[in-house]
C-alpha positions in Angstrom: 53.3 78.3 54.1 51.9 81.4 52.3 48.3 81.5 51.5 47.6 83.4 47.8 44.4 84.5 46.6 43.7 85.6 43.0 40.7 87.5 42.2 39.8 88.3 38.5 37.0 87.6 36.6 38.8 86.9 33.8 40.2 83.3 33.5 43.0 84.4 31.0 44.4 87.0 33.8 44.0 84.2 37.0 46.2 81.8 34.7 49.2 84.7 34.1 49.2 85.7 37.4 49.3 82.1 38.9 51.9 81.5 36.3 54.1 84.3 37.4 53.6 83.1 41.4 54.8 79.7 40.6 57.9 80.9 38.9 58.7 83.4 41.7 57.6 81.1 44.5 60.0 78.1 42.9 62.9 80.5 42.5 62.5 81.8 46.1 61.9 77.9 47.5 58.9 79.0 49.8 55.8 76.7 50.0 52.8 78.3 48.9 48.9 77.4 48.5 47.2 79.4 45.6 43.2 79.8 45.2 41.3 81.3 42.5 38.2 83.6 43.0 35.8 84.3 40.0 34.5 87.4 41.5 34.6 89.6 44.6 31.2 87.7 46.0 33.0 84.0 45.5 35.9 85.6 47.6 33.3 86.9 50.7 31.4 83.5 50.7 34.5 81.4 50.7 36.1 82.9 53.9 39.3 81.2 53.1 42.3 82.1 55.3 44.7 84.0 52.9 47.6 86.2 53.5 48.0 87.8 50.2 45.1 89.0 47.7 45.9 89.5 44.0 42.7 91.7 43.1 41.5 93.1 39.8 40.0 96.4 40.1 37.4 96.1 37.4 35.2 93.1 38.2 31.4 92.5 37.3 29.2 93.1 40.3 31.3 94.1 43.3 34.7 96.0 42.3 38.0 95.4 43.8 38.1 98.7 45.5 34.6 97.6 47.0 36.0 94.3 48.1 39.1 96.2 49.5 36.5 98.4 51.3 34.6 95.3 53.0 38.1 93.7 53.9 39.3 97.0 55.9 35.5 96.8 57.5 36.4 93.2 58.8 39.9 94.6 60.0 41.6 92.0 57.5 45.0 91.7 57.8 45.0 90.5 54.0 47.8 92.2 52.1 46.5 93.5 48.8 47.8 94.0 45.4 45.7 95.3 42.4 45.7 94.9 39.0 44.0 97.0 36.6 43.4 97.7 33.2 43.3 101.4 33.6 45.5 103.8 35.7 42.4 106.1 36.4 40.9 106.1 39.8 44.2 104.7 41.7 43.9 107.1 44.9 40.5 105.0 45.5 42.6 101.8 45.6 45.0 102.8 48.3 44.5 101.9 51.7 45.2 99.8 54.7 47.4 96.8 53.8 47.5 98.0 50.1 51.0 97.5 48.6 50.4 99.1 45.3 48.9 98.0 41.7 50.2 96.7 38.4 49.0 97.5 35.1 47.7 94.4 32.8 49.2 92.9 30.9 51.4 91.7 34.1 55.2 92.0 33.8 57.4 89.6 35.4 59.9 91.8 37.0 57.3 94.7 38.3 55.0 91.7 39.8 58.5 90.5 41.7 59.3 93.8 43.2 55.8 93.9 44.8 56.2 90.6 45.9 59.6 90.6 47.1 58.2 93.6 49.4 55.0 92.0 50.4 56.8 88.6 51.6 59.5 90.9 53.3 56.9 92.0 54.9 55.1 88.5 56.3 58.4 87.3 57.2 59.2 90.2 59.4 56.2 90.4 61.4 55.3 87.0 61.6 54.7 85.7 64.9 55.3 82.5 67.3 54.0 81.4 70.4 56.8 80.3 73.0 55.9 78.7 76.2 57.8 80.0 79.2 57.3 79.5 83.0 53.6 79.6 83.5 53.2 81.9 80.7 52.6 82.2 77.0 55.0 85.0 74.8 53.9 85.9 71.4 57.4 86.9 70.0 58.1 88.5 66.8 60.3 85.6 64.8 62.5 88.6 63.0 63.8 89.8 66.6 65.0 86.5 67.7 68.7 85.9 67.6 68.8 82.6 68.7 68.3 79.6 71.2 70.6 78.0 73.5 69.8 74.5 75.0 69.1 74.6 78.6 68.9 70.6 79.7 65.5 69.5 78.3 64.5 73.2 77.7 66.1 76.0 76.2 67.2 79.9 76.7 65.5 82.6 73.7 67.6 85.7 73.2 65.7 88.3 71.3 66.0 91.9 71.0 63.8 92.0 74.1 66.2 90.4 76.4 66.5 86.8 77.5 63.4 84.3 78.4 63.2 80.8 79.2 61.4 78.6 77.1 60.0 75.1 78.2 60.4 73.8 74.6 64.0 71.9 73.8 65.7 72.9 70.8 64.6 69.4 68.9 61.0 71.1 69.1 62.1 74.4 68.5 63.7 73.3 65.2 61.1 71.4 64.1 58.4 74.5 64.9 60.8 77.1 62.9 61.7 74.6 60.0 60.7 77.0 57.3 61.5 80.2 59.3 65.2 80.5 58.3 66.5 78.9 61.3 69.8 76.9 61.4 71.1 74.1 64.2 74.6 75.0 64.0 75.7 73.2 67.3 74.0 70.9 69.4 73.6 73.7 72.0 72.3 76.5 69.7 69.6 77.2 67.0 70.3 80.6 65.2 68.4 82.9 63.4 70.0 83.4 60.0 68.1 87.0 59.5 70.5 88.2 62.6 73.9 86.7 61.7 76.2 89.6 61.2 79.6 87.4 60.5 80.4 83.6 59.9 84.1 82.4 60.3 84.9 79.7 62.8 82.4 81.1 64.8 79.0 83.4 64.1 78.5 86.5 65.2 75.2 87.5 65.7 74.0 91.2 65.2 73.6 91.9 69.0 77.2 91.3 69.4 76.9 87.6 71.0 79.3 85.1 69.6 78.0 81.6 68.8 79.7 78.7 68.3 79.5 76.1 65.0 80.4 72.3 65.1 83.1 71.0 62.3 80.4 68.7 60.9 77.6 71.8 60.4 80.2 74.5 59.2 79.5 73.7 55.7 75.6 73.0 55.7 75.7 76.4 57.6 77.7 78.1 54.9 75.5 76.9 52.5 72.0 77.6 54.3 73.1 81.3 54.8 74.4 81.5 51.2 70.7 80.1 50.1 69.0 82.6 52.5 70.8 85.5 51.2 70.3 84.8 47.4 66.6 84.8 48.2 66.3 87.4 50.0 68.4 89.6 47.2 66.1 88.2 44.3 
């Protein structure tokens, strides 16, 4: 689930941003949670775990730029998208994890362009912990090609090679249910983002060929089509 904060001292603009978020995430079929803040101070006091912050620059009290500077001092990884009524002073608005700015009134096409960039970055950089032999591995999800069943355990194949995993495919399928993975065969769980071609089998970007069970073939095509459509919007 993506957690998004809207920090703006004008209720009207919080509502506009909220409606754009609703349309965007409904269209992408991505789960999200929206939290609103009336000021920079209220955001700082709440200490919510946020992935994305839609942040007004001109607010009473602390400005959006001052809040951005505070986030930098806190070494926060929150991704910031500024909104503003004025374009003056924009150089001050950029910095670590700042993706750009939108001018009020917000326009849907421009809003969705920036959201696509941010969501793509989040998906490409998400990390999963894999339990291996006497150790735990932190692996970037986008680097994983597939998991192959190994009795009640599994083998993970990624950009970094192969690793034993002491979780079975049922557990991994549940853990990765929202991360664009598909159980194409009783022995394989594949990462849709790293598929090169689908025919009778699946060819992954690393060249490996993965079997597809007959009863899963149609669902695989539908899942992959939906993934491609979501990424292309």
